[in-house]
FIMIBA-718215 format. One record per residue (C-alpha): residue in one letter; x, z, y. Coordinates in steps of 0.05 Angstrom, whole numbers, padded with zeros to 5 digits, always signed. Layout:
! residues N
AXZY;...
END
This chain:
! residues 217
M+00243+00473+00082;I+00291+00421+00109;T+00349+00465+00080;N+00325+00463+00002;A+00327+00400-00025;D+00273+00399-00078;T+00219+00430-00015;F+00227+00377+00022;R+00235+00314-00029;R+00165+00339-00061;T+00127+00354+00004;A+00147+00286+00030;A+00132+00257-00028;G+00065+00287-00029;V+00048+00280+00035;S+00063+00206+00033;L+00014+00200-00019;I-00031+00222+00037;L-00002+00178+00094;A-00004+00119+00048;P-00081+00096+00036;L-00103+00131+00103;C-00062+00088+00143;L-00085+00037+00096;L-00147+00052+00112;L-00146+00060+00197;G-00112-00003+00194;M-00168-00039+00161;A-00216+00005+00201;V-00173-00041+00266;D-00177-00103+00243;P-00207-00150+00289;T-00243-00191+00250;E-00316-00193+00247;S-00358-00171+00170;G-00371-00244+00139;S-00336-00284+00199;E-00271-00319+00180;D-00252-00331+00252;V-00182-00364+00265;L-00182-00339+00341;A-00201-00263+00322;Y-00125-00239+00331;A-00102-00289+00385;N-00170-00261+00430;N-00155-00188+00415;P-00079-00180+00407;A-00080-00103+00417;A-00114-00089+00362;T-00084-00135+00312;G-00028-00097+00336;V-00037-00032+00312;S-00072-00049+00248;A-00015-00095+00229;T+00027-00037+00241;L-00012+00011+00198;L-00023-00025+00148;H+00062-00042+00147;Y+00067+00036+00146;A+00022+00041+00089;W+00064+00001+00042;V+00126+00031+00069;L+00100+00108+00061;W+00078+00089-00013;V+00150+00077-00041;P+00166+00159-00030;G+00106+00178-00062;V+00114+00126-00126;I+00189+00163-00121;G+00159+00222-00123;L+00119+00213-00185;V+00162+00169-00229;H+00217+00235-00210;L+00159+00282-00249;V+00148+00241-00310;R+00206+00260-00357;R+00176+00250-00432;K+00118+00217-00454;G+00117+00152-00407;V+00180+00148-00379;V+00205+00082-00397;L+00133+00059-00362;A+00145+00106-00308;N+00223+00073-00288;L+00211+00009-00296;A+00142+00001-00262;G+00166+00054-00210;A+00219-00001-00194;V+00179-00057-00192;T+00134-00024-00146;V+00179+00002-00094;L+00206-00077-00090;G+00136-00094-00085;L+00127-00051-00036;I+00179-00070+00006;N+00162-00148+00006;F+00098-00129+00017;S+00107-00093+00087;S+00146-00140+00115;L+00093-00196+00110;M+00047-00159+00163;I+00099-00189+00211;S+00055-00256+00203;D+00001-00229+00239;F+00043-00223+00298;F+00062-00303+00302;D-00013-00309+00290;I-00033-00272+00357;T+00022-00317+00400;M+00001-00395+00360;F-00069-00389+00362;Q-00053-00362+00448;Q-00008-00418+00465;L-00022-00476+00412;P-00089-00512+00397;V-00124-00493+00336;A-00112-00552+00288;Q-00034-00542+00309;A-00029-00465+00297;E-00070-00475+00235;K-00023-00528+00209;I+00044-00483+00234;M+00022-00434+00197;Q+00004-00468+00134;D+00066-00502+00138;A+00106-00440+00142;A+00088-00422+00076;Q+00142-00454+00045;P+00155-00442-00034;A+00203-00396-00028;M+00165-00354+00022;I+00111-00351-00031;V+00151-00344-00095;A+00205-00291-00071;W+00173-00247-00020;Q+00093-00259-00024;M+00076-00258-00094;P+00131-00203-00117;G+00100-00155-00058;M+00026-00160-00083;I+00046-00171-00162;G+00087-00107-00150;S+00043-00067-00103;F-00018-00070-00130;L-00004-00080-00203;G+00054-00024-00201;L+00009+00022-00168;V-00037+00030-00232;L+00024+00020-00276;V+00052+00076-00242;A-00008+00117-00236;V-00012+00099-00313;A+00054+00129-00331;Y+00036+00199-00290;A-00029+00201-00327;W+00004+00186-00399;S+00049+00246-00379;G-00001+00299-00380;R+00006+00304-00303;V-00064+00279-00286;G-00124+00260-00324;W-00137+00189-00337;W-00190+00195-00273;F-00128+00170-00231;P-00104+00101-00263;A-00174+00092-00260;G-00192+00103-00184;V-00120+00066-00161;L-00146+00003-00203;A-00210+00008-00170;G-00195+00025-00104;I-00146-00032-00096;L-00197-00081-00138;V-00255-00064-00085;W-00207-00064-00028;L-00178-00137-00051;F-00250-00159-00055;G-00268-00138+00011;A-00208-00166+00039;S-00219-00234+00007;A-00294-00239+00020;W-00287-00205+00100;N-00329-00155+00079;L-00314-00095+00120;W-00349-00046+00086;L-00314-00057+00003;G-00251-00062+00055;L-00255+00002+00071;S-00285+00027+00010;G-00227+00011-00030;P-00183+00051+00016;V-00220+00108+00023;I-00222+00108-00069;L-00142+00111-00050;L-00147+00160-00002;V-00185+00209-00043;V-00153+00194-00114;F-00072+00194-00085;G-00096+00244-00033;V-00114+00291-00094;V-00047+00278-00132;G-00007+00282-00065;V-00042+00357-00050;S-00020+00378-00119;L+00053+00353-00097;I+00045+00394-00047;R+00023+00460-00077;M+00069+00451-00141;D+00121+00500-00152;N+00195+00484-00141;R+00213+00497-00215;D+00152+00442-00236;W+00188+00395-00192;S+00265+00413-00220;P+00262+00451-00281;A+00338+00463-00268;A+00322+00490-00206;
END
């Protein structure tokens, strides 16, 4: 497989579409914060679980990159402009967003070694305008909106039904609401939805004939 460019890249894209939401689901499941609680010491008191969670979430966003590139590659006529633009925005967003997971490790150290009020002030002061505007906002908007738009372009091309972008949108909204509300079940339900819809598309890429992947092959 590794000696065949089409087979390797197609399989890598398909596997990435499965592993990315799986890492997101596992990362949320391992997160030590309790449902309905905003305990600022949750990460400091559970450094091992926090580290595993942050690492899984980091690789969730990283692994979506080859999957997105694979989806964009398959959109060739209808939806090609949207796919190209959304794909570029999504890849940049995912790269930015993955880097933000490192803040969890600073959270652990700050709250372990400093009084809570001082640690909170340092973390809040670290949210400089450049970080918000150039890192956080592009990361969140590019990742979440970008994934939906790539899914729309993929469905528009006729490669899959409209259930795909609908499922991506639903999964992201449920996950974001659950995470912001510290609701464990919603925080896990969103990634489950994403795992199902991206998993189906990922499997279809893995099983795809190379002639569909690259018509000139």
